[in-house]
mmCIF file of the N, C-alpha and C atoms, coordinates in Angstrom:
data_MODEL
# 
_entry.id   MODEL 
# 
loop_
_atom_site.group_PDB 
_atom_site.id 
_atom_site.type_symbol 
_atom_site.label_atom_id 
_atom_site.label_alt_id 
_atom_site.label_comp_id 
_atom_site.label_asym_id 
_atom_site.label_entity_id 
_atom_site.label_seq_id 
_atom_site.pdbx_PDB_ins_code 
_atom_site.Cartn_x 
_atom_site.Cartn_y 
_atom_site.Cartn_z 
_atom_site.occupancy 
_atom_site.B_iso_or_equiv 
_atom_site.pdbx_formal_charge 
_atom_site.auth_seq_id 
_atom_site.auth_comp_id 
_atom_site.auth_asym_id 
_atom_site.auth_atom_id 
_atom_site.pdbx_PDB_model_num 
ATOM 1   N N  . MET A 1 1  ? 65.218 86.387 118.383 1.00 0.00 ? 1  MET A N  1 
ATOM 2   C CA . MET A 1 1  ? 64.407 85.843 119.471 1.00 0.00 ? 1  MET A CA 1 
ATOM 3   C C  . MET A 1 1  ? 64.448 85.660 120.796 1.00 0.00 ? 1  MET A C  1 
ATOM 4   N N  . GLU A 1 2  ? 63.231 86.755 121.111 1.00 0.00 ? 2  GLU A N  1 
ATOM 5   C CA . GLU A 1 2  ? 62.708 87.092 122.741 1.00 0.00 ? 2  GLU A CA 1 
ATOM 6   C C  . GLU A 1 2  ? 63.262 85.753 123.553 1.00 0.00 ? 2  GLU A C  1 
ATOM 7   N N  . GLU A 1 3  ? 64.341 86.109 124.551 1.00 0.00 ? 3  GLU A N  1 
ATOM 8   C CA . GLU A 1 3  ? 64.503 85.008 125.627 1.00 0.00 ? 3  GLU A CA 1 
ATOM 9   C C  . GLU A 1 3  ? 62.691 85.332 126.349 1.00 0.00 ? 3  GLU A C  1 
ATOM 10  N N  . PRO A 1 4  ? 62.391 83.791 126.945 1.00 0.00 ? 4  PRO A N  1 
ATOM 11  C CA . PRO A 1 4  ? 60.765 84.104 127.565 1.00 0.00 ? 4  PRO A CA 1 
ATOM 12  C C  . PRO A 1 4  ? 61.353 84.078 128.954 1.00 0.00 ? 4  PRO A C  1 
ATOM 13  N N  . VAL A 1 5  ? 60.173 84.482 129.382 1.00 0.00 ? 5  VAL A N  1 
ATOM 14  C CA . VAL A 1 5  ? 59.582 85.825 130.580 1.00 0.00 ? 5  VAL A CA 1 
ATOM 15  C C  . VAL A 1 5  ? 59.120 84.284 131.583 1.00 0.00 ? 5  VAL A C  1 
ATOM 16  N N  . THR A 1 6  ? 59.840 83.620 132.441 1.00 0.00 ? 6  THR A N  1 
ATOM 17  C CA . THR A 1 6  ? 60.046 82.812 133.152 1.00 0.00 ? 6  THR A CA 1 
ATOM 18  C C  . THR A 1 6  ? 59.027 83.747 134.520 1.00 0.00 ? 6  THR A C  1 
ATOM 19  N N  . SER A 1 7  ? 58.560 82.753 135.426 1.00 0.00 ? 7  SER A N  1 
ATOM 20  C CA . SER A 1 7  ? 57.773 83.108 136.639 1.00 0.00 ? 7  SER A CA 1 
ATOM 21  C C  . SER A 1 7  ? 58.480 83.423 137.557 1.00 0.00 ? 7  SER A C  1 
ATOM 22  N N  . SER A 1 8  ? 60.271 82.946 137.615 1.00 0.00 ? 8  SER A N  1 
ATOM 23  C CA . SER A 1 8  ? 60.868 83.753 138.554 1.00 0.00 ? 8  SER A CA 1 
ATOM 24  C C  . SER A 1 8  ? 61.339 85.278 137.518 1.00 0.00 ? 8  SER A C  1 
ATOM 25  N N  . ASP A 1 9  ? 61.752 85.374 136.550 1.00 0.00 ? 9  ASP A N  1 
ATOM 26  C CA . ASP A 1 9  ? 61.424 86.740 135.994 1.00 0.00 ? 9  ASP A CA 1 
ATOM 27  C C  . ASP A 1 9  ? 61.177 87.665 136.989 1.00 0.00 ? 9  ASP A C  1 
ATOM 28  N N  . GLU A 1 10 ? 59.965 87.540 137.262 1.00 0.00 ? 10 GLU A N  1 
ATOM 29  C CA . GLU A 1 10 ? 58.753 88.557 137.025 1.00 0.00 ? 10 GLU A CA 1 
ATOM 30  C C  . GLU A 1 10 ? 57.317 88.064 137.663 1.00 0.00 ? 10 GLU A C  1 
ATOM 31  N N  . GLU A 1 11 ? 56.910 88.078 138.906 1.00 0.00 ? 11 GLU A N  1 
ATOM 32  C CA . GLU A 1 11 ? 56.556 87.869 139.984 1.00 0.00 ? 11 GLU A CA 1 
ATOM 33  C C  . GLU A 1 11 ? 54.559 88.203 138.910 1.00 0.00 ? 11 GLU A C  1 
ATOM 34  N N  . GLN A 1 12 ? 54.304 87.332 139.301 1.00 0.00 ? 12 GLN A N  1 
ATOM 35  C CA . GLN A 1 12 ? 52.582 87.034 138.679 1.00 0.00 ? 12 GLN A CA 1 
ATOM 36  C C  . GLN A 1 12 ? 51.184 87.610 139.395 1.00 0.00 ? 12 GLN A C  1 
ATOM 37  N N  . GLU A 1 13 ? 50.857 88.682 139.265 1.00 0.00 ? 13 GLU A N  1 
ATOM 38  C CA . GLU A 1 13 ? 50.231 88.848 139.359 1.00 0.00 ? 13 GLU A CA 1 
ATOM 39  C C  . GLU A 1 13 ? 48.369 88.506 139.995 1.00 0.00 ? 13 GLU A C  1 
ATOM 40  N N  . SER A 1 14 ? 48.453 87.828 138.761 1.00 0.00 ? 14 SER A N  1 
ATOM 41  C CA . SER A 1 14 ? 47.212 86.987 138.725 1.00 0.00 ? 14 SER A CA 1 
ATOM 42  C C  . SER A 1 14 ? 46.745 85.809 138.907 1.00 0.00 ? 14 SER A C  1 
ATOM 43  N N  . ASP A 1 15 ? 46.005 85.234 139.259 1.00 0.00 ? 15 ASP A N  1 
ATOM 44  C CA . ASP A 1 15 ? 45.797 83.560 139.124 1.00 0.00 ? 15 ASP A CA 1 
ATOM 45  C C  . ASP A 1 15 ? 45.986 83.005 138.216 1.00 0.00 ? 15 ASP A C  1 
ATOM 46  N N  . ASP A 1 16 ? 47.555 83.209 137.101 1.00 0.00 ? 16 ASP A N  1 
ATOM 47  C CA . ASP A 1 16 ? 46.637 82.283 135.694 1.00 0.00 ? 16 ASP A CA 1 
ATOM 48  C C  . ASP A 1 16 ? 46.425 81.060 136.323 1.00 0.00 ? 16 ASP A C  1 
ATOM 49  N N  . ALA A 1 17 ? 46.251 80.430 134.901 1.00 0.00 ? 17 ALA A N  1 
ATOM 50  C CA . ALA A 1 17 ? 46.056 79.104 134.757 1.00 0.00 ? 17 ALA A CA 1 
ATOM 51  C C  . ALA A 1 17 ? 46.985 78.841 133.526 1.00 0.00 ? 17 ALA A C  1 
ATOM 52  N N  . CYS A 1 18 ? 47.588 78.266 133.364 1.00 0.00 ? 18 CYS A N  1 
ATOM 53  C CA . CYS A 1 18 ? 48.378 77.313 132.753 1.00 0.00 ? 18 CYS A CA 1 
ATOM 54  C C  . CYS A 1 18 ? 47.441 77.063 130.883 1.00 0.00 ? 18 CYS A C  1 
ATOM 55  N N  . ILE A 1 19 ? 47.747 77.502 130.070 1.00 0.00 ? 19 ILE A N  1 
ATOM 56  C CA . ILE A 1 19 ? 47.024 77.536 128.531 1.00 0.00 ? 19 ILE A CA 1 
ATOM 57  C C  . ILE A 1 19 ? 47.310 76.354 128.164 1.00 0.00 ? 19 ILE A C  1 
ATOM 58  N N  . PHE A 1 20 ? 47.568 75.010 128.649 1.00 0.00 ? 20 PHE A N  1 
ATOM 59  C CA . PHE A 1 20 ? 47.846 73.542 127.885 1.00 0.00 ? 20 PHE A CA 1 
ATOM 60  C C  . PHE A 1 20 ? 47.271 73.030 128.790 1.00 0.00 ? 20 PHE A C  1 
ATOM 61  N N  . CYS A 1 21 ? 47.032 72.072 130.630 1.00 0.00 ? 21 CYS A N  1 
ATOM 62  C CA . CYS A 1 21 ? 47.229 72.158 131.677 1.00 0.00 ? 21 CYS A CA 1 
ATOM 63  C C  . CYS A 1 21 ? 45.323 72.388 131.688 1.00 0.00 ? 21 CYS A C  1 
ATOM 64  N N  . ASN A 1 22 ? 45.623 73.707 132.064 1.00 0.00 ? 22 ASN A N  1 
ATOM 65  C CA . ASN A 1 22 ? 44.216 74.573 132.847 1.00 0.00 ? 22 ASN A CA 1 
ATOM 66  C C  . ASN A 1 22 ? 44.451 75.118 134.321 1.00 0.00 ? 22 ASN A C  1 
ATOM 67  N N  . ASP A 1 23 ? 45.422 74.419 134.995 1.00 0.00 ? 23 ASP A N  1 
ATOM 68  C CA . ASP A 1 23 ? 46.306 73.912 136.015 1.00 0.00 ? 23 ASP A CA 1 
ATOM 69  C C  . ASP A 1 23 ? 46.142 75.911 136.713 1.00 0.00 ? 23 ASP A C  1 
ATOM 70  N N  . LEU A 1 24 ? 46.017 75.829 138.012 1.00 0.00 ? 24 LEU A N  1 
ATOM 71  C CA . LEU A 1 24 ? 46.315 77.138 138.004 1.00 0.00 ? 24 LEU A CA 1 
ATOM 72  C C  . LEU A 1 24 ? 47.641 77.617 139.031 1.00 0.00 ? 24 LEU A C  1 
ATOM 73  N N  . TYR A 1 25 ? 48.258 78.657 138.713 1.00 0.00 ? 25 TYR A N  1 
ATOM 74  C CA . TYR A 1 25 ? 49.433 78.994 139.284 1.00 0.00 ? 25 TYR A CA 1 
ATOM 75  C C  . TYR A 1 25 ? 49.695 78.799 140.858 1.00 0.00 ? 25 TYR A C  1 
ATOM 76  N N  . SER A 1 26 ? 47.998 79.562 141.351 1.00 0.00 ? 26 SER A N  1 
ATOM 77  C CA . SER A 1 26 ? 48.286 78.767 142.592 1.00 0.00 ? 26 SER A CA 1 
ATOM 78  C C  . SER A 1 26 ? 48.741 77.677 143.693 1.00 0.00 ? 26 SER A C  1 
ATOM 79  N N  . ASN A 1 27 ? 47.801 76.735 142.446 1.00 0.00 ? 27 ASN A N  1 
ATOM 80  C CA . ASN A 1 27 ? 48.018 76.108 143.188 1.00 0.00 ? 27 ASN A CA 1 
ATOM 81  C C  . ASN A 1 27 ? 49.377 74.479 142.438 1.00 0.00 ? 27 ASN A C  1 
ATOM 82  N N  . SER A 1 28 ? 50.507 75.789 141.821 1.00 0.00 ? 28 SER A N  1 
ATOM 83  C CA . SER A 1 28 ? 51.786 75.036 141.380 1.00 0.00 ? 28 SER A CA 1 
ATOM 84  C C  . SER A 1 28 ? 52.613 74.755 142.870 1.00 0.00 ? 28 SER A C  1 
ATOM 85  N N  . LYS A 1 29 ? 53.251 73.602 142.598 1.00 0.00 ? 29 LYS A N  1 
ATOM 86  C CA . LYS A 1 29 ? 54.594 73.454 143.716 1.00 0.00 ? 29 LYS A CA 1 
ATOM 87  C C  . LYS A 1 29 ? 55.332 73.828 143.951 1.00 0.00 ? 29 LYS A C  1 
ATOM 88  N N  . ASP A 1 30 ? 56.499 74.098 145.155 1.00 0.00 ? 30 ASP A N  1 
ATOM 89  C CA . ASP A 1 30 ? 57.713 74.523 144.593 1.00 0.00 ? 30 ASP A CA 1 
ATOM 90  C C  . ASP A 1 30 ? 58.364 74.033 143.728 1.00 0.00 ? 30 ASP A C  1 
ATOM 91  N N  . ARG A 1 31 ? 59.467 75.288 143.148 1.00 0.00 ? 31 ARG A N  1 
ATOM 92  C CA . ARG A 1 31 ? 60.299 75.036 142.036 1.00 0.00 ? 31 ARG A CA 1 
ATOM 93  C C  . ARG A 1 31 ? 59.454 74.662 140.860 1.00 0.00 ? 31 ARG A C  1 
ATOM 94  N N  . GLU A 1 32 ? 58.291 74.764 140.625 1.00 0.00 ? 32 GLU A N  1 
ATOM 95  C CA . GLU A 1 32 ? 57.919 74.318 139.487 1.00 0.00 ? 32 GLU A CA 1 
ATOM 96  C C  . GLU A 1 32 ? 57.684 75.497 138.301 1.00 0.00 ? 32 GLU A C  1 
ATOM 97  N N  . GLY A 1 33 ? 58.608 75.318 137.241 1.00 0.00 ? 33 GLY A N  1 
ATOM 98  C CA . GLY A 1 33 ? 58.297 76.288 136.948 1.00 0.00 ? 33 GLY A CA 1 
ATOM 99  C C  . GLY A 1 33 ? 57.421 76.825 135.390 1.00 0.00 ? 33 GLY A C  1 
ATOM 100 N N  . TRP A 1 34 ? 57.481 77.684 135.348 1.00 0.00 ? 34 TRP A N  1 
ATOM 101 C CA . TRP A 1 34 ? 55.984 78.659 134.247 1.00 0.00 ? 34 TRP A CA 1 
ATOM 102 C C  . TRP A 1 34 ? 56.911 79.180 133.343 1.00 0.00 ? 34 TRP A C  1 
ATOM 103 N N  . ILE A 1 35 ? 56.447 79.394 132.411 1.00 0.00 ? 35 ILE A N  1 
ATOM 104 C CA . ILE A 1 35 ? 56.946 79.858 131.006 1.00 0.00 ? 35 ILE A CA 1 
ATOM 105 C C  . ILE A 1 35 ? 55.996 81.283 130.409 1.00 0.00 ? 35 ILE A C  1 
ATOM 106 N N  . GLN A 1 36 ? 56.439 81.701 129.800 1.00 0.00 ? 36 GLN A N  1 
ATOM 107 C CA . GLN A 1 36 ? 55.527 83.181 129.659 1.00 0.00 ? 36 GLN A CA 1 
ATOM 108 C C  . GLN A 1 36 ? 55.114 83.047 128.106 1.00 0.00 ? 36 GLN A C  1 
ATOM 109 N N  . CYS A 1 37 ? 54.329 82.600 127.590 1.00 0.00 ? 37 CYS A N  1 
ATOM 110 C CA . CYS A 1 37 ? 54.190 82.913 126.106 1.00 0.00 ? 37 CYS A CA 1 
ATOM 111 C C  . CYS A 1 37 ? 54.786 83.895 125.216 1.00 0.00 ? 37 CYS A C  1 
ATOM 112 N N  . ASN A 1 38 ? 54.907 84.236 123.994 1.00 0.00 ? 38 ASN A N  1 
ATOM 113 C CA . ASN A 1 38 ? 55.825 85.671 123.532 1.00 0.00 ? 38 ASN A CA 1 
ATOM 114 C C  . ASN A 1 38 ? 54.158 86.202 122.463 1.00 0.00 ? 38 ASN A C  1 
ATOM 115 N N  . ARG A 1 39 ? 54.244 85.008 121.982 1.00 0.00 ? 39 ARG A N  1 
ATOM 116 C CA . ARG A 1 39 ? 52.617 85.254 121.351 1.00 0.00 ? 39 ARG A CA 1 
ATOM 117 C C  . ARG A 1 39 ? 51.121 85.508 121.718 1.00 0.00 ? 39 ARG A C  1 
ATOM 118 N N  . CYS A 1 40 ? 51.246 84.498 122.819 1.00 0.00 ? 40 CYS A N  1 
ATOM 119 C CA . CYS A 1 40 ? 49.461 85.064 123.258 1.00 0.00 ? 40 CYS A CA 1 
ATOM 120 C C  . CYS A 1 40 ? 49.506 86.115 124.835 1.00 0.00 ? 40 CYS A C  1 
ATOM 121 N N  . ARG A 1 41 ? 51.058 85.635 125.311 1.00 0.00 ? 41 ARG A N  1 
ATOM 122 C CA . ARG A 1 41 ? 51.274 86.289 126.459 1.00 0.00 ? 41 ARG A CA 1 
ATOM 123 C C  . ARG A 1 41 ? 50.799 85.037 127.725 1.00 0.00 ? 41 ARG A C  1 
ATOM 124 N N  . GLY A 1 42 ? 49.942 84.135 127.485 1.00 0.00 ? 42 GLY A N  1 
ATOM 125 C CA . GLY A 1 42 ? 49.887 83.540 128.435 1.00 0.00 ? 42 GLY A CA 1 
ATOM 126 C C  . GLY A 1 42 ? 50.909 82.747 129.240 1.00 0.00 ? 42 GLY A C  1 
ATOM 127 N N  . TRP A 1 43 ? 50.214 82.230 130.019 1.00 0.00 ? 43 TRP A N  1 
ATOM 128 C CA . TRP A 1 43 ? 51.415 81.202 130.689 1.00 0.00 ? 43 TRP A CA 1 
ATOM 129 C C  . TRP A 1 43 ? 51.313 79.336 131.537 1.00 0.00 ? 43 TRP A C  1 
ATOM 130 N N  . ALA A 1 44 ? 52.331 78.862 131.660 1.00 0.00 ? 44 ALA A N  1 
ATOM 131 C CA . ALA A 1 44 ? 52.510 77.721 131.062 1.00 0.00 ? 44 ALA A CA 1 
ATOM 132 C C  . ALA A 1 44 ? 53.664 77.355 131.756 1.00 0.00 ? 44 ALA A C  1 
ATOM 133 N N  . HIS A 1 45 ? 53.283 75.737 132.247 1.00 0.00 ? 45 HIS A N  1 
ATOM 134 C CA . HIS A 1 45 ? 54.026 74.601 133.539 1.00 0.00 ? 45 HIS A CA 1 
ATOM 135 C C  . HIS A 1 45 ? 55.374 74.690 132.383 1.00 0.00 ? 45 HIS A C  1 
ATOM 136 N N  . GLU A 1 46 ? 56.432 75.304 132.749 1.00 0.00 ? 46 GLU A N  1 
ATOM 137 C CA . GLU A 1 46 ? 57.545 73.608 131.665 1.00 0.00 ? 46 GLU A CA 1 
ATOM 138 C C  . GLU A 1 46 ? 57.222 73.225 131.087 1.00 0.00 ? 46 GLU A C  1 
ATOM 139 N N  . ALA A 1 47 ? 57.288 72.207 131.287 1.00 0.00 ? 47 ALA A N  1 
ATOM 140 C CA . ALA A 1 47 ? 57.072 71.080 131.278 1.00 0.00 ? 47 ALA A CA 1 
ATOM 141 C C  . ALA A 1 47 ? 55.414 70.754 130.365 1.00 0.00 ? 47 ALA A C  1 
ATOM 142 N N  . CYS A 1 48 ? 55.303 71.518 130.455 1.00 0.00 ? 48 CYS A N  1 
ATOM 143 C CA . CYS A 1 48 ? 53.770 71.498 129.774 1.00 0.00 ? 48 CYS A CA 1 
ATOM 144 C C  . CYS A 1 48 ? 53.992 72.030 128.280 1.00 0.00 ? 48 CYS A C  1 
ATOM 145 N N  . SER A 1 49 ? 54.690 73.305 128.434 1.00 0.00 ? 49 SER A N  1 
ATOM 146 C CA . SER A 1 49 ? 55.543 73.818 126.851 1.00 0.00 ? 49 SER A CA 1 
ATOM 147 C C  . SER A 1 49 ? 55.962 72.670 126.167 1.00 0.00 ? 49 SER A C  1 
ATOM 148 N N  . ASN A 1 50 ? 56.430 71.571 126.836 1.00 0.00 ? 50 ASN A N  1 
ATOM 149 C CA . ASN A 1 50 ? 58.334 71.216 125.901 1.00 0.00 ? 50 ASN A CA 1 
ATOM 150 C C  . ASN A 1 50 ? 59.425 71.848 125.409 1.00 0.00 ? 50 ASN A C  1 
ATOM 151 N N  . ALA A 1 51 ? 58.614 73.405 125.742 1.00 0.00 ? 51 ALA A N  1 
ATOM 152 C CA . ALA A 1 51 ? 59.843 74.034 124.970 1.00 0.00 ? 51 ALA A CA 1 
ATOM 153 C C  . ALA A 1 51 ? 61.579 73.891 125.665 1.00 0.00 ? 51 ALA A C  1 
ATOM 154 N N  . GLU A 1 52 ? 62.744 74.616 125.010 1.00 0.00 ? 52 GLU A N  1 
ATOM 155 C CA . GLU A 1 52 ? 63.291 73.943 125.701 1.00 0.00 ? 52 GLU A CA 1 
ATOM 156 C C  . GLU A 1 52 ? 64.120 75.802 125.900 1.00 0.00 ? 52 GLU A C  1 
ATOM 157 N N  . GLU A 1 53 ? 65.211 75.547 126.047 1.00 0.00 ? 53 GLU A N  1 
ATOM 158 C CA . GLU A 1 53 ? 65.640 76.597 126.703 1.00 0.00 ? 53 GLU A CA 1 
ATOM 159 C C  . GLU A 1 53 ? 66.153 78.050 126.318 1.00 0.00 ? 53 GLU A C  1 
ATOM 160 N N  . GLY A 1 54 ? 66.539 78.494 125.942 1.00 0.00 ? 54 GLY A N  1 
ATOM 161 C CA . GLY A 1 54 ? 66.883 79.662 125.183 1.00 0.00 ? 54 GLY A CA 1 
ATOM 162 C C  . GLY A 1 54 ? 66.137 79.400 123.393 1.00 0.00 ? 54 GLY A C  1 
ATOM 163 N N  . GLU A 1 55 ? 64.587 78.604 123.732 1.00 0.00 ? 55 GLU A N  1 
ATOM 164 C CA . GLU A 1 55 ? 63.391 78.473 122.929 1.00 0.00 ? 55 GLU A CA 1 
ATOM 165 C C  . GLU A 1 55 ? 63.149 79.882 122.268 1.00 0.00 ? 55 GLU A C  1 
# 
């Protein structure tokens, strides 16, 4: 299984919305983690996704 891409691994060029809560990346608090879905390539807050590290 592929390792998830995180916002710290790859700079986001657009103001993406979380696929779960619809909050914008530009509204993120400092140190708030985002991950990218391997299937749809959309972005989500780590907290919204309930994904464990290494999933």
